C-alpha positions as CSV (number, residue, x, y, z in Angstrom):
1,M,16.1,-22.3,11.5
2,A,17.6,-19.3,9.3
3,R,20.7,-16.8,12.0
4,F,22.7,-14.4,11.1
5,H,26.4,-15.3,10.9
6,T,29.3,-13.2,10.6
7,L,30.9,-12.6,6.9
8,T,34.4,-10.9,6.1
9,V,35.0,-9.2,3.1
10,T,37.9,-10.1,1.3
11,D,37.2,-8.2,-1.8
12,V,35.5,-6.1,-3.4
13,H,35.4,-5.0,-7.0
14,K,33.5,-2.7,-9.6
15,T,31.7,-4.6,-12.2
16,I,30.6,-1.6,-13.5
17,R,30.1,2.6,-11.9
18,D,26.7,1.3,-10.0
19,A,27.6,-1.7,-9.0
20,V,30.4,-4.0,-6.7
21,V,31.0,-7.6,-6.2
22,L,32.1,-8.8,-3.0
23,T,33.5,-11.9,-1.9
24,L,32.9,-12.5,1.5
25,A,34.5,-15.2,3.5
26,P,32.4,-16.6,6.9
27,M,33.2,-16.6,10.6
28,G,32.7,-20.0,11.9
29,G,29.2,-21.4,10.8
30,D,28.3,-23.7,7.1
31,F,27.9,-21.5,4.4
32,D,27.7,-24.0,1.9
33,F,25.7,-22.8,-0.8
34,V,23.8,-24.3,-4.2
35,Q,24.0,-22.5,-7.4
36,G,21.5,-19.6,-7.6
37,Q,20.6,-19.2,-4.0
38,Y,21.0,-15.9,-2.2
39,L,22.2,-13.8,1.1
40,T,19.7,-11.6,3.7
41,F,21.9,-9.2,4.8
42,R,21.2,-6.8,7.7
43,R,22.5,-3.9,9.2
44,D,21.5,-0.9,11.5
45,F,21.1,2.6,9.5
46,D,20.5,5.8,11.8
47,G,18.6,3.6,14.8
48,E,16.7,0.8,11.8
49,E,17.8,-2.2,11.0
50,L,17.5,-2.8,7.5
51,R,17.4,-6.6,5.9
52,R,17.9,-7.4,2.4
53,S,18.5,-10.1,0.0
54,Y,21.5,-10.6,-3.1
55,S,21.7,-13.4,-4.9
56,I,25.0,-15.4,-4.6
57,C,27.0,-15.0,-8.1
58,A,30.1,-17.3,-7.8
59,G,29.9,-21.1,-9.3
60,K,29.7,-23.9,-6.9
61,D,32.7,-24.7,-7.4
62,E,34.4,-22.0,-8.1
63,G,35.8,-22.6,-3.9
64,I,34.3,-18.9,-2.8
65,L,31.8,-16.7,-2.0
66,Q,30.4,-14.0,-3.7
67,V,27.2,-11.7,-4.6
68,G,26.8,-9.2,-6.5
69,I,25.3,-5.6,-5.3
70,K,23.7,-3.2,-7.1
71,R,22.7,0.0,-6.7
72,V,19.4,1.6,-6.5
73,D,18.2,5.1,-6.7
74,G,16.8,5.7,-3.3
75,G,18.4,2.5,-1.7
76,T,20.1,3.1,1.7
77,F,21.5,-0.6,1.9
78,S,22.7,-1.0,-2.0
79,T,24.0,2.9,-1.9
80,W,26.3,2.3,1.6
81,V,27.6,-1.0,0.2
82,N,28.8,0.3,-3.4
83,E,30.2,3.9,-1.5
84,N,30.8,2.3,1.7
85,I,32.7,-1.4,1.7
86,K,36.0,-2.5,2.0
87,V,37.6,-4.9,2.2
88,G,37.9,-6.2,6.1
89,D,34.8,-5.0,7.0
90,Q,31.9,-7.7,8.7
91,M,28.1,-8.3,7.1
92,E,25.8,-9.5,9.1
93,A,23.8,-12.5,6.4
94,M,22.1,-15.6,7.1
95,Q,23.2,-19.1,5.6
96,P,22.5,-19.4,1.5
97,M,18.2,-20.3,0.9
98,G,16.3,-20.2,-2.1
99,S,15.3,-23.1,-4.7
100,F,15.7,-20.9,-7.9
101,H,18.1,-23.8,-9.4
102,T,17.7,-27.5,-10.1
103,A,20.3,-30.8,-9.8
104,T,22.8,-31.0,-12.0
105,S,24.5,-34.5,-13.1
106,E,27.7,-35.0,-14.5
107,N,26.4,-37.6,-17.3
108,D,23.0,-34.9,-18.3
109,G,23.7,-33.4,-22.0
110,K,20.9,-30.7,-21.4
111,S,20.2,-27.7,-23.3
112,Y,19.9,-24.6,-21.1
113,L,18.0,-20.8,-21.6
114,A,18.2,-18.6,-18.8
115,F,16.5,-15.1,-19.6
116,A,18.3,-12.4,-17.5
117,G,17.0,-8.8,-17.0
118,G,19.7,-5.8,-15.2
119,S,21.2,-7.8,-11.6
120,G,18.7,-9.8,-12.5
121,I,22.5,-11.7,-14.0
122,T,23.7,-12.9,-10.4
123,P,21.8,-15.8,-10.0
124,I,21.8,-16.9,-13.4
125,L,25.8,-16.6,-13.3
126,S,26.0,-18.7,-10.6
127,I,23.5,-21.4,-11.8
128,L,25.4,-21.2,-15.1
129,K,29.0,-21.1,-14.2
130,T,28.0,-24.3,-12.1
131,V,26.1,-26.5,-14.8
132,L,29.0,-25.6,-17.2
133,T,31.5,-27.2,-15.4
134,R,29.4,-30.3,-13.6
135,E,28.0,-31.3,-17.4
136,P,30.2,-31.6,-19.7
137,N,27.0,-32.6,-22.2
138,S,25.2,-29.7,-21.8
139,E,25.1,-26.5,-23.5
140,F,23.8,-23.0,-22.1
141,T,22.3,-20.0,-23.4
142,L,21.8,-17.1,-22.0
143,V,19.6,-13.7,-22.8
144,Y,20.6,-10.8,-21.4
145,A,18.6,-7.4,-21.6
146,N,20.3,-4.0,-20.2
147,R,19.6,-0.3,-21.2
148,G,22.2,-0.3,-22.8
149,V,26.7,-1.2,-22.9
150,S,27.5,0.6,-20.3
151,S,25.3,-1.1,-17.6
152,I,25.9,-5.2,-18.5
153,M,27.4,-6.0,-15.4
154,F,29.7,-9.0,-15.7
155,R,30.6,-8.2,-19.3
156,E,33.8,-9.1,-19.1
157,E,32.9,-12.3,-17.4
158,L,31.0,-13.5,-19.4
159,E,33.1,-13.2,-22.6
160,D,35.9,-15.0,-20.9
161,L,33.1,-17.8,-20.2
162,K,31.8,-17.9,-23.8
163,N,35.6,-18.3,-25.0
164,L,36.3,-21.3,-22.1
165,Y,33.1,-22.9,-22.9
166,L,33.2,-23.0,-26.7
167,G,30.3,-24.0,-28.7
168,R,28.6,-24.5,-25.6
169,L,27.9,-21.0,-24.4
170,T,25.6,-18.7,-26.4
171,I,25.1,-15.4,-24.9
172,I,22.6,-12.6,-26.9
173,H,22.6,-8.8,-25.5
174,I,19.2,-7.6,-25.9
175,L,19.8,-3.7,-25.5
176,E,17.1,-1.2,-24.6
177,T,18.9,2.2,-26.5
178,D,22.1,1.0,-28.0
179,S,22.0,0.0,-31.6
180,Q,23.7,-3.4,-32.9
181,D,24.4,-4.9,-36.2
182,I,21.4,-7.1,-36.1
183,D,17.9,-5.2,-34.9
184,L,16.6,-8.1,-33.3
185,F,19.5,-7.8,-30.6
186,T,18.2,-3.9,-30.1
187,G,14.7,-3.3,-28.3
188,R,12.6,-4.6,-25.4
189,V,12.3,-7.7,-25.0
190,D,8.6,-8.2,-25.1
191,V,6.2,-11.3,-26.8
192,E,7.0,-10.4,-30.6
193,K,11.5,-10.1,-29.7
194,C,10.5,-13.9,-27.9
195,A,9.2,-15.2,-31.0
196,L,12.0,-14.2,-33.6
197,L,14.6,-15.1,-30.8
198,F,13.1,-18.7,-30.6
199,K,12.4,-18.5,-34.7
200,H,15.8,-17.6,-35.8
201,W,17.9,-18.0,-32.8
202,I,17.1,-20.4,-29.9
203,D,16.0,-24.1,-30.9
204,I,13.0,-23.7,-28.3
205,K,12.0,-26.8,-28.5
206,S,15.3,-28.5,-27.2
207,V,15.6,-26.8,-24.7
208,D,15.4,-29.3,-21.0
209,M,15.2,-25.9,-19.1
210,A,14.7,-22.4,-18.9
211,Y,15.4,-20.2,-15.6
212,I,14.4,-16.8,-16.3
213,C,15.1,-13.2,-13.5
214,G,14.6,-9.8,-13.6
215,P,11.3,-7.5,-13.8
216,E,8.2,-8.7,-13.0
217,P,6.7,-7.9,-16.2
218,M,9.7,-8.8,-17.9
219,M,9.2,-12.6,-16.2
220,L,5.8,-12.7,-17.0
221,T,6.1,-11.6,-20.8
222,I,8.9,-14.3,-21.2
223,S,7.6,-17.1,-18.8
224,K,4.4,-17.0,-21.0
225,S,5.9,-16.9,-24.3
226,L,8.1,-20.3,-23.6
227,K,5.2,-22.3,-22.6
228,D,3.4,-20.9,-25.5
229,H,5.7,-22.3,-27.7
230,G,6.0,-25.5,-26.3
231,L,7.4,-25.7,-22.2
232,D,5.7,-26.1,-19.4
233,D,5.4,-25.1,-15.2
234,N,8.2,-27.9,-14.8
235,Q,10.4,-27.1,-17.7
236,I,11.1,-22.6,-16.0
237,K,12.6,-21.7,-13.0
238,L,11.2,-17.8,-12.2
239,E,13.5,-15.4,-9.4
240,L,11.7,-13.1,-8.6
241,F,13.7,-9.1,-8.0
242,A,12.5,-8.3,-4.1
243,S,13.2,-4.7,-5.5
244,G,10.9,-4.4,-7.6
245,Q,8.5,-5.4,-5.1
246,P,6.5,-2.6,-2.9
247,G,6.0,-4.8,0.1
248,R,3.1,-6.1,1.9
249,A,0.4,-6.4,-0.8
250,K,-2.9,-5.2,0.6
251,R,-4.8,-7.9,1.8
252,K,-8.6,-8.0,-0.1
253,A,-11.8,-6.6,0.4
254,K,-14.3,-9.1,2.8
255,S,-17.4,-9.3,2.3
256,V,-19.8,-8.8,5.4
257,D,-20.2,-11.8,6.1
258,A,-15.9,-12.3,5.9
259,A,-16.2,-9.7,8.3
260,S,-18.7,-10.3,11.3
261,H,-15.9,-12.8,12.3
262,T,-13.0,-11.0,12.9
263,G,-11.5,-10.7,15.9
264,T,-8.4,-12.3,17.4
265,T,-7.2,-15.9,16.8
266,K,-4.3,-17.6,19.5
267,A,-1.4,-18.0,17.3
268,T,1.5,-20.7,18.5
269,I,5.0,-20.1,16.6
270,I,7.3,-22.9,17.3
271,M,10.5,-22.4,16.4
272,D,14.4,-23.8,16.9
273,G,12.7,-26.3,18.9
274,S,11.0,-24.3,21.5
275,T,6.7,-22.7,21.2
276,R,5.7,-19.8,21.6
277,S,2.1,-18.5,22.4
278,F,0.0,-15.2,21.5
279,T,-3.0,-14.0,21.3
280,M,-2.9,-11.6,17.7
281,P,-5.5,-9.9,15.5
282,K,-6.8,-11.7,12.6
283,D,-6.8,-7.9,10.2
284,G,-4.5,-5.3,9.7
285,V,-1.5,-7.5,11.1
286,T,0.4,-10.5,9.4
287,L,1.7,-13.5,11.2
288,L,5.4,-12.5,11.0
289,E,4.7,-9.1,12.4
290,A,2.8,-10.0,15.1
291,A,5.6,-13.3,16.3
292,I,7.8,-10.2,16.4
293,E,5.9,-7.4,18.1
294,N,5.3,-10.6,20.5
295,N,9.8,-10.5,20.4
296,I,9.7,-13.5,18.7
297,D,12.8,-13.7,16.6
298,A,11.6,-14.7,13.5
299,P,13.4,-14.4,10.2
300,F,12.0,-12.1,7.6
301,A,14.0,-10.0,4.7
302,C,12.2,-8.6,1.8
303,R,8.4,-8.2,3.5
304,A,7.0,-8.7,0.1
305,G,6.3,-12.7,-0.4
306,V,9.3,-12.6,-2.9
307,C,12.4,-13.8,-0.8
308,A,11.0,-17.2,1.3
309,S,12.9,-15.7,4.6
310,C,10.2,-15.9,6.7
311,R,8.8,-19.4,5.3
312,A,7.2,-21.8,7.5
313,K,4.4,-24.8,7.5
314,L,1.4,-23.8,8.7
315,L,0.3,-27.1,11.0
316,E,-3.3,-26.1,12.1
317,G,-5.9,-23.8,11.4
318,E,-6.5,-20.9,8.2
319,V,-4.4,-18.4,7.1
320,E,-4.7,-15.8,4.3
321,M,-1.6,-16.0,2.2
322,V,-2.4,-12.0,-0.2
323,A,0.7,-12.5,-1.9
324,N,3.4,-15.4,-3.7
325,H,6.0,-14.9,-5.4
326,A,8.6,-17.8,-4.1
327,L,6.8,-20.7,-2.9
328,E,6.4,-23.6,-5.6
329,D,2.7,-25.1,-5.5
330,Y,3.6,-28.6,-4.4
331,E,4.7,-26.5,-1.3
332,V,1.8,-24.9,-0.9
333,E,-0.3,-28.1,-1.2
334,Q,2.0,-29.4,1.9
335,G,0.6,-26.3,3.9
336,Y,4.0,-24.1,3.8
337,I,3.2,-20.5,3.8
338,L,4.9,-16.7,4.0
339,T,4.3,-15.3,7.4
340,C,5.4,-12.2,5.9
341,Q,2.0,-12.4,4.3
342,C,-0.5,-14.3,6.1
343,Y,-3.0,-13.1,7.4
344,P,-5.2,-15.6,10.3
345,M,-9.2,-17.0,9.5
346,S,-9.5,-19.1,11.9
347,D,-9.3,-19.1,16.3
348,K,-6.0,-20.0,16.2
349,I,-3.4,-21.7,14.3
350,V,0.1,-23.3,14.9
351,V,2.9,-22.3,12.2
352,D,6.2,-24.5,12.8
353,Y,9.4,-22.2,11.3
354,D,11.4,-25.4,12.2
355,Q,10.4,-27.6,9.2
């Protein structure tokens, strides 16, 4: 079960004007991570607890724990980090989470393709560095979309990596506003641009695995283009920005028959080996909200169905999950749910956070 641990900030440096990279050292506890995972932080601001998730940008074999945090307009947490954090400060974070990765093997000789938009480069960078280190026979192509040159996070580090892994790492920068020598590399990443990239620059037929991280519209466009050009769902991994989501999705309008089944549900929560039960309404309150209202310290971060921090397994009963941007199809088939997006449909539900 995920719990918060204290991390000490050991290094702070700017990668661009409005983004900072933090190096963190855990004070006890196991913070081993898998490339592509994220950390969920919490902090009180004027008596209100805020939780935010940020991707790890370090490679698996670098021996450090780093996250990249880009300031978001109006973002309380990201602004505080960018303007106030300093070496020696302490932060509270859950252990690394997330499934935006695939296993590596020293004997593999694969062709990887990644699309990143803005700060979506952070988990991609972790994956890229790990793959190139652990799979000496593999190659990696990164398509990185930004507004302009000044907004390219990790620009110098990416150039260093390209020189270090000469012939194995290809980086294509797509800039929305800054013109480039090749017209194809200017503008937005849309269906037409993907088609031209696959025709002239990327051998899509040789791609074994593709990663996409960025704003949802861009990710959906790229994912569709990859499928149209021959890749299947098992070859595509997506990581959606939590900050791009408005929060809990609205529940669909109910029919008259469905409305007649409203009332209350007996909810049982299994967490940390203990069992708690309470009564909650079937409408208007998610399972996560009801658990918190009943003084259960259930894990959460984005509350938008994006980060999977609130993932649990439904053992009994039926729920409606109104949004899911985090769970794989096989996880849903196995009974896993995002409690921040679930409303009870049956008179009794049993949910296990320990599985």
